[in-house]
Structure formats: C-alpha cells, structure tokens
C-alpha positions in Angstrom: -61.9 65.2 35.7 -58.8 65.2 33.5 -55.9 67.3 34.9 -57.5 68.8 38.0 -56.0 72.1 39.2 -53.5 71.5 42.1 -52.8 73.9 45.0 -50.7 73.6 48.1 -52.0 74.7 51.5 -51.0 74.6 55.2 -47.9 72.6 56.1 -47.3 70.3 53.1 -51.0 69.7 52.3 -52.3 69.4 48.8 -55.7 70.1 47.1 -57.0 69.3 43.7 -60.1 71.0 42.3 -62.3 68.3 40.7 -65.4 70.5 40.3 -65.2 74.3 40.5 -68.3 76.2 39.5 -70.2 79.2 41.0 -72.6 76.8 42.8 -70.5 73.7 43.7 -67.0 72.8 44.7 -65.5 69.3 44.9 -61.9 69.1 46.1 -59.7 66.1 46.9 -57.3 66.9 49.6 -54.2 65.2 51.1 -52.9 65.9 54.6 -49.6 64.4 55.8 -49.4 63.1 59.4 -49.4 65.7 62.1 -50.9 68.5 59.9 -54.0 70.6 60.7 -55.9 73.6 59.5 -56.9 76.7 61.5 -60.3 76.4 63.2 -62.8 78.4 61.1 -66.4 78.6 59.8 -68.1 79.5 56.6 -70.9 82.0 56.4 -72.8 80.3 53.5 -71.0 77.1 52.6 -72.6 73.8 53.5 -69.8 71.2 53.4 -69.4 67.4 53.4 -66.0 65.7 54.1 -65.7 62.2 52.8 -62.6 60.2 53.7 -61.1 58.2 50.8 -58.1 56.8 52.6 -56.8 57.0 56.2 -58.3 58.6 59.3 -59.3 62.3 59.6 -60.0 64.0 62.9 -62.6 66.7 62.6 -63.0 69.0 65.5 -66.6 70.5 65.3 -67.6 73.1 67.9 -64.8 71.8 70.1 -65.7 68.1 69.9 -63.2 65.8 68.2 -64.6 63.1 65.9 -62.7 60.4 64.1 -63.8 59.9 60.4 -62.5 56.7 58.9 -62.1 55.7 55.3 -65.5 55.2 53.6 -67.3 57.6 55.9 -68.0 61.3 56.1 -69.1 64.2 58.2 -71.5 67.1 57.3 -70.6 70.7 58.4 -73.4 73.2 58.4 -72.8 76.9 57.6 -71.6 78.9 60.6 -70.2 75.8 62.4 -66.7 76.1 63.7 -64.6 73.2 62.5 -61.0 72.1 62.0 -59.5 69.2 60.0 -56.5 67.4 61.6 -54.5 64.4 60.7 -53.6 62.9 64.1 -52.6 59.6 62.5 -49.2 58.3 61.4 -50.0 58.2 57.6 -51.5 60.5 55.0 -55.2 61.0 54.9 -57.0 61.7 51.6 -60.6 63.0 51.5 -63.1 64.9 49.4 -64.5 68.3 50.5 -67.8 69.0 48.8 -69.0 72.6 49.3 -72.2 74.3 48.2 -71.8 77.1 47.5 -68.0 77.0 47.1 -66.2 77.8 50.3 -63.3 79.8 48.9 -63.8 83.4 49.9 -66.4 82.4 52.5 -64.0 81.4 55.3 -63.7 83.1 58.6 -60.8 82.0 60.8 -61.7 81.6 64.4 -59.8 81.8 67.7 -60.4 78.8 69.9 
C-alpha cells in the first residue's frame, strides 16, 4: 500500500493501516521496549499477529507466549489477550483482523 494511514497508540507505539475495509483489517504495528497494551478481547474479531522483527510477548488468557520474528499467533473472538514488548528492542508485527477489530474491543480487568 502506498502511504498507509498512521496512528499513534499507547506509550509511544505506532500503527499503519495497510488494509482497511468493512470485512478485513491489516495493520503493521511497532512497539518500543517495555510497552504493552491493556488486556482486552474482541466480541467478533478473529485476529492473527505475525511478527516481522523482534520478539513479541502475547498474554492469552493469562498465559504468556513468546512470538519470535517469522512466526505468529491466532486469537479467537472472545479470548482475553495482551501484546507486550518485554525485550530491549522494538518489535514490529502485523495484526490481521476479520472483521476489523476497531470498535469491537472490550477492555478487561485482570
């Protein structure tokens, strides 16, 4: 995609919309070291996180999993999850959501 739409989120994190339709969302995200998102789930969105560079920690229903460059993790609708960067360098990854996850997020107390 030429000139993807950028947005900032969290504590210095970045996102770029690569595909944004009513049925599919593909976002490239960057998380600096030590950053994290709030645990949450999506009512309808089925997601796949694919790590392009670095190491992403995904906490899924309370269980931390390390996802390295060149691998990914699937998140089913209704599953509580949290992306974290516990490493000492940036992590870049794709978030593929069907249907798009914006507006479908429910923050969760853990």
